[in-house]
Every structure is written in C-alpha cells, then in structure tokens.
C-alpha positions as CSV (number, residue, x, y, z in Angstrom):
1,X,109.0,65.9,29.2
2,X,110.0,66.8,32.8
3,X,106.9,65.0,34.2
4,X,107.9,61.8,32.3
5,X,111.4,62.0,33.8
6,X,109.9,62.5,37.3
7,X,107.7,59.5,36.8
8,X,110.8,57.4,35.8
9,X,112.7,58.7,38.8
10,X,109.9,57.7,41.1
11,X,109.8,54.2,39.6
12,X,113.5,53.9,40.2
13,X,113.1,55.1,43.8
14,X,110.4,52.5,44.5
15,X,112.6,49.7,43.0
16,X,115.6,50.8,45.0
17,X,113.6,50.8,48.3
18,X,112.3,47.3,47.4
19,X,115.9,46.2,47.0
20,X,116.8,47.8,50.3
21,X,114.0,46.0,52.2
22,X,115.1,42.6,50.6
23,X,118.7,43.3,51.7
24,X,118.0,44.9,55.0
25,X,119.3,48.3,53.9
26,X,117.7,51.4,55.2
27,X,117.8,54.7,53.2
28,X,117.8,58.2,54.8
29,X,114.8,60.0,53.3
30,X,116.4,63.4,54.1
31,X,119.2,62.5,51.7
32,X,117.0,61.7,48.8
33,X,116.0,64.2,46.2
34,X,115.4,64.4,42.5
35,X,117.3,66.5,40.0
36,X,116.7,67.0,36.3
37,X,119.8,68.4,34.5
38,X,118.9,70.5,31.5
39,X,120.1,73.9,30.3
40,X,116.5,75.2,30.1
41,X,114.2,72.8,32.0
42,X,116.5,71.8,34.8
43,X,114.8,71.2,38.2
44,X,116.0,70.4,41.7
45,X,118.6,71.8,44.1
46,X,122.3,71.9,43.6
47,X,123.8,68.7,44.8
48,X,127.2,67.2,45.5
49,X,128.6,64.3,43.5
50,X,132.0,63.0,44.6
51,X,132.7,66.4,46.2
52,X,131.7,68.3,43.1
53,X,128.9,70.9,43.2
54,X,126.4,70.2,40.3
55,X,123.6,72.6,39.5
56,X,120.7,71.5,37.4
57,X,121.5,73.8,34.5
58,X,125.2,72.9,34.3
59,X,126.1,76.6,34.6
60,X,128.6,75.6,37.3
61,X,128.5,79.1,38.9
62,X,128.1,77.7,42.4
63,X,131.0,75.3,41.9
64,X,133.3,78.1,40.7
65,X,132.2,80.4,43.5
66,X,133.0,77.7,46.1
67,X,136.5,77.4,44.6
68,X,137.0,81.1,44.7
69,X,135.7,81.4,48.3
70,X,138.0,78.7,49.6
71,X,141.2,79.9,47.8
72,X,141.0,83.7,47.8
73,X,141.8,84.0,51.6
74,X,144.7,81.6,51.2
75,X,146.1,83.6,48.3
76,X,145.8,86.8,50.4
77,X,147.7,85.1,53.3
78,X,150.4,84.0,50.9
79,X,150.8,87.4,49.4
80,X,151.4,88.9,52.8
81,X,154.4,86.6,53.2
82,X,156.0,87.5,49.9
83,X,158.7,89.6,51.6
84,X,160.0,86.5,53.4
85,X,160.2,84.1,50.4
86,X,161.9,84.0,47.0
87,X,159.8,83.9,43.8
88,X,160.3,80.2,43.3
89,X,159.2,79.4,46.8
90,X,156.1,81.5,46.3
91,X,155.2,79.5,43.2
92,X,155.7,76.3,45.1
93,X,153.4,77.5,47.9
94,X,150.7,78.4,45.4
95,X,151.0,75.0,43.6
96,X,150.8,73.2,46.9
97,X,148.0,75.0,48.6
98,X,145.9,76.3,45.7
99,X,146.1,74.1,42.7
100,X,144.9,71.0,44.6
101,X,141.8,72.7,45.9
102,X,141.0,74.6,42.7
103,X,141.5,71.8,40.2
104,X,139.8,68.8,41.6
105,X,136.5,70.0,40.0
106,X,138.0,70.6,36.6
107,X,136.0,67.8,34.9
108,X,132.8,69.5,36.1
109,X,133.5,73.2,35.8
110,X,134.7,72.8,32.2
111,X,130.9,72.9,31.4
112,X,130.9,76.6,32.5
113,X,131.0,79.6,30.1
114,X,134.4,81.2,29.3
115,X,133.4,84.3,31.3
116,X,132.8,82.1,34.4
117,X,136.0,80.2,34.0
118,X,137.9,83.5,33.5
119,X,137.2,84.2,37.2
120,X,139.6,81.4,38.2
121,X,142.3,82.6,35.8
122,X,141.8,86.1,37.3
123,X,142.3,84.7,40.8
124,X,145.7,83.4,39.7
125,X,146.6,86.6,37.9
126,X,146.0,88.6,41.0
127,X,148.6,86.5,42.7
128,X,151.1,87.1,39.9
129,X,150.3,90.8,39.9
130,X,151.2,91.0,43.6
131,X,154.5,89.3,42.8
132,X,155.0,91.7,39.9
133,X,155.4,88.9,37.4
134,X,153.7,88.3,34.1
135,X,151.8,85.2,33.1
136,X,154.2,84.6,30.3
137,X,157.3,84.8,32.5
138,X,155.7,82.6,35.2
139,X,154.8,79.9,32.7
140,X,158.0,79.8,30.6
141,X,160.5,80.2,33.5
142,X,158.7,78.5,36.4
143,X,156.2,76.1,34.7
144,X,153.4,78.1,36.4
145,X,150.7,77.6,33.8
146,X,147.3,79.4,33.8
147,X,144.3,77.4,35.0
148,X,142.8,77.3,31.5
149,X,145.9,75.6,30.2
150,X,146.2,73.1,33.0
151,X,142.5,72.3,32.7
152,X,142.7,71.4,29.0
153,X,145.9,69.4,29.4
154,X,144.5,67.7,32.5
155,X,141.5,66.5,30.5
156,X,143.6,65.3,27.6
157,X,145.8,63.5,30.2
158,X,142.7,61.6,31.4
159,X,141.9,60.6,27.8
160,X,145.5,59.3,27.4
161,X,145.2,57.4,30.6
162,X,142.1,55.7,29.2
163,X,144.0,54.9,26.0
164,X,146.8,53.3,28.0
165,X,144.3,51.2,29.9
166,X,145.0,52.9,33.2
167,X,141.7,54.6,33.8
168,X,138.6,53.1,35.4
169,X,136.9,50.5,33.2
170,X,133.8,52.7,32.9
171,X,135.8,55.1,30.7
172,X,136.4,52.2,28.3
173,X,132.7,51.8,28.0
174,X,131.9,55.5,27.7
175,X,134.8,56.2,25.2
176,X,135.5,53.1,23.1
177,X,138.0,53.2,20.3
178,X,136.6,54.6,17.1
179,X,136.2,52.3,14.0
180,X,137.7,54.1,11.0
181,X,136.5,52.9,7.5
182,X,139.4,51.9,5.3
183,X,138.7,54.6,2.7
184,X,139.3,57.3,5.4
185,X,142.3,55.7,7.1
186,X,144.8,58.0,5.2
187,X,143.1,61.0,6.8
188,X,143.6,60.1,10.4
189,X,146.7,61.1,12.5
190,X,147.0,58.1,14.7
191,X,145.3,54.7,15.3
192,X,144.3,55.5,18.9
193,X,141.2,57.5,18.1
194,X,138.4,57.5,20.5
195,X,134.6,57.7,19.8
196,X,133.6,61.3,20.7
197,X,129.8,60.7,20.0
198,X,130.0,64.1,18.2
199,X,127.9,62.8,15.2
200,X,125.1,62.0,17.7
201,X,125.0,65.5,19.1
202,X,122.3,67.4,17.0
203,X,121.4,70.0,19.6
204,X,123.2,72.1,22.2
205,X,126.5,72.2,20.3
206,X,127.8,74.8,22.8
207,X,127.4,72.4,25.7
208,X,129.1,69.7,23.6
209,X,132.1,72.0,23.0
210,X,132.3,72.5,26.8
211,X,132.6,68.8,27.7
212,X,134.9,65.8,27.8
213,X,133.5,64.6,24.5
214,X,134.8,67.7,22.7
215,X,138.2,67.1,24.2
216,X,138.1,63.6,22.6
217,X,138.0,65.4,19.2
218,X,141.1,67.4,20.3
219,X,142.8,64.2,21.3
220,X,142.0,62.5,18.0
221,X,143.8,65.4,16.1
222,X,147.0,65.2,18.1
223,X,150.1,64.0,16.2
224,X,151.2,60.4,16.5
225,X,154.5,61.3,18.1
226,X,152.6,62.7,21.2
227,X,150.0,59.8,21.3
228,X,152.9,57.3,21.4
229,X,153.9,58.7,24.8
230,X,154.3,55.7,27.2
231,X,152.9,57.4,30.2
232,X,150.7,60.3,31.1
233,X,153.5,62.4,32.5
234,X,155.5,62.5,29.2
235,X,152.3,63.0,27.3
236,X,151.3,66.1,29.3
237,X,154.9,67.4,29.1
238,X,154.8,67.3,25.3
239,X,151.6,69.3,25.3
240,X,153.0,71.8,27.8
241,X,156.0,72.3,25.6
242,X,153.7,73.1,22.6
243,X,151.9,75.8,24.7
244,X,155.2,77.2,26.0
245,X,156.5,77.5,22.4
246,X,153.3,79.4,21.4
247,X,153.6,81.6,24.5
248,X,157.3,82.4,23.8
249,X,156.3,83.3,20.2
250,X,153.6,85.7,21.6
251,X,150.7,83.9,19.9
252,X,147.6,85.8,21.2
253,X,145.6,82.6,21.8
254,X,148.3,80.6,23.5
255,X,146.3,80.1,26.7
256,X,143.6,78.4,24.6
257,X,145.9,76.2,22.6
258,X,144.0,73.0,23.3
259,X,140.6,74.5,23.7
260,X,138.2,72.5,21.5
261,X,136.8,75.6,19.8
262,X,140.3,76.6,18.6
263,X,142.3,73.4,18.2
264,X,139.8,71.5,16.2
265,X,139.8,74.2,13.5
266,X,143.5,75.0,13.6
267,X,145.2,71.7,14.6
268,X,147.4,71.6,11.5
269,X,149.0,75.0,12.4
270,X,149.3,74.3,16.1
271,X,151.1,70.9,16.2
C-alpha cells in the first residue's frame, strides 16, 4: 500500500513541476519531501503545516514537546515575579503570554493520547501550584480554565462558526449539514446538525474519537438553546457556564465535560 501511495505522490510531483515550467515557477527541491500519514505505516520526516508540527503517525509528541519547551521558561519567569503582582494580574499574564503560544496547535494536538495532552494540563497546574491556587478556584473565580476544557470548547466554537457561515468555505465542503430522514426527526436536538462521517469510519475508532469529526457528534447533541447563539462568543460562554456548574458541584469528570468519549454517552445528563 505504501508503494502505491509513493507512486501516486511521484505522479503528482511530476505534474506540479510541469505546471511550474508552463507558468515559469521554480520549486526548491530541498523543500520537497514525501510523507505518508498512518498510525502504523507512516513514513517521512515530521513537517510543518501552517506552523503546526505534524508527525507521520499523528502521535503529536513532537508538537506537544515544542509547546512545552517554548512555554515552560516563560512560566518560570512569571512565577519569579509573583511577589510583585496580585493574583488576578498573574492570571492575566499567563493568558497573555502562554495561552496564545500553547493553543494555536489545538486542532492538531487533539489527535494525541490523553497521557500526552495531560502534559500541557500539568504545565498549567504547576503555575497554579506556585500561586497556591486550585484548578477549581482559578476556573470558577477567575475564568482560568484548564487546557483540556479550552481545547474542547475551542473546537466546538469552530464548528459553530462554520454553522453561522463565518468559517472558511472549505469547512462547508468538509462538514456539510446532515440530512435527517423524517422518521428520525423527533430524535434530534436541533436542525443545525453537521455530517460527522462517523458511519464511514470502520477502523481506527480511537483516532476518530480524537478528531474534529468526533467533536461534530458532540456539537450535534448540544441543546437547541445553545445552538441558537447568534455568535461564537455567546456560544462558548454558554458551554463554559455548563463546565463551571459541573466544577462547582464537584463532578469528577468536569474537565472532560465536552470530551467526545464522555459527552456522546452522557449528553442527556450533562446538558
């Protein structure tokens, strides 16, 4: 199978170079390489795509390590200044200097295992430990959500942006609205359901659950009152309030409220 893919890639490369010669475009051969992405048979070196590190097995370990390497020194520097700033100011500094650098790859690193993603949550907990503050207090009192919560809500926000028609047109092609047979219409929660392609996934169910397509199934199970939000900000605020409520009620799995593995099974009891 890998050889068939390599042959197809070579054919595409030849066609692209032909196009380049016709249009007087010269390609740098040192920036050309092939990569086959597969959990077992992946081949090729880790590459960057729009600033995101992608490895050929979609383990995302290198991407996560790059996030940790960039942000840990910054967190250490901020902790050293905790005697000069109040608690609220320390949270603002973290949000300003860390979240932007650690979250721009969220759409990619969500493919990683829970144990790998836990390393990013652990990085933020280290900061809270230095401030002698619990995750629950930081979240409920200062809106300082754990990375896992922000990642899930961020992906759902992207889907809502697509539903509102504000996302790139490619998302409309990738995630068209689902067609619901009339006999099943009474079972759905809202009429903005998207096609998750879940019925087409016959193998690698674990990878599917760690992807944007699984978050589509989460989105499809959200109540209509949330889906009717007129903008992404109010939509994400509603989701955040649900997580805060579960946190305040000391629900053990509050940090994974909108995780596909949990929400799809327990949506009726969560929202």
